[in-house]
N, C-alpha and C positions, 0 to 999 in steps of 0.2 A: 504494500500500500504506500502510495506517495503521501508524504506528510505536508501537503499543501493543496489549495484549491485549484481547480482546473484552469480558470482564467489566469491565475498567477503563473502557473507552470507554462501555459501557452505564451505568455508575455516574455518569460525568461528565455524560452526557445527562440522566439522572434529576435530578441536583442542579441543573443549569442550567435545566431545565424548571420546577422548583419556584420558583427565583429569578425566572425570566422571568415566570411567572404572577403572582407577588407584585408585581413591578415594573409590569407592564402592566395588571393587573386589580385591584390593591390587596390581593390575598389569594392566597397560594400553596396548593397541595395539602398535605395532611397527610403524604402519602408518594407515592413514584413508583417504578415499576419499568420498565426499558427492555429490550427484546429486539431484537437486530439479526439479521435473517434475510435473507441474500443482499442484495437491493437495497431492503429495507424496514426501517424503524425503527419499532417499535411501542412506544408509551409509554402506560402505564396509570397514571393519577393517581387517588389515593383522597382523599376528603374535600375535594372542590372547592367544594361549595355553601356559600354564606354562611348565616348564621343566618336572615336574612330570606328567602332562597330556600328554605330548609328549611320555613319556615312557609308560604310560598306554594305549595310542592309538595303541601300537604294540601288545597288548594282545587281545585274542579272545573276551572277554566280556568288554574290556576296553572302546571301542568306545561308547557303549551303556551307560556305567557308566558316561562317560564324558558328553554326551548329557543330561542325566537325571539330573546330578548335576547342569549343566549350566542352564537347564530349571527351576529348583527350585530356583536358585539364581536370574534369570531374573524375576520371579514372585515376588520376594521380592523387587527388585529395580525398577520395572516397573513404579510405580507411580511417583518416583523421576525423572526418565528418561522422562516421559511424560511432567512433569512440566518444566524440563530443555528445551525441544524442544519448548514448548508453549512460554516460556519466550524469546527464541531467535527469533522465527519467528512471534510471535504475533498472532498466530492462534491456536485455540483449537485442540487437538489431538482426532481423532475419534477412531483409532485403531493402534496397534503396533504389528508387526510380526518380528520374527527373527529366524535364524538358524546358527549353527556353523558347519564347516567342520573339522572333525578330521583328514582328509587326508592333507588338505592344511593349516590348522591353521587359516582359515579366518572365519569371522562372517559377516553376512548380516543383517541389520535392515531395515525394511520398515515401515515408519511412514505415516499413512494416516491422513490427516488433514480434518477439516470440510469444508474447502473451498480452492480454488486455491491460491497459493502464487503469488502476483503481485509485481513486482520490480519497483524500481525508474525509470528505463529507459523503462518500458512497456507503 
């Protein structure tokens, strides 16, 4: 059982995710919102594209290049991200899935845990 309320834990994950992105990629999201649903942690990050990526997204092959580069970067930092989430929620990560929109500049991460998150007031 997590010793805090759901909203507080979601806010902690959002803030840590912005800081993690800044530390690992050199730039954090402009904002983040986290939703915990049973055994899933869903993180929506807004404003993740750099100025150069925004320019590249307007080019024919640019969107694919951005997605491929971000995919490669994510593979490198994935183990650290999993550890960060495990440390916050106290539950082991089963899998992690993400995608980035070159149109909106948003990124979605879905973290699947090995068991349901149970909160202080459950």
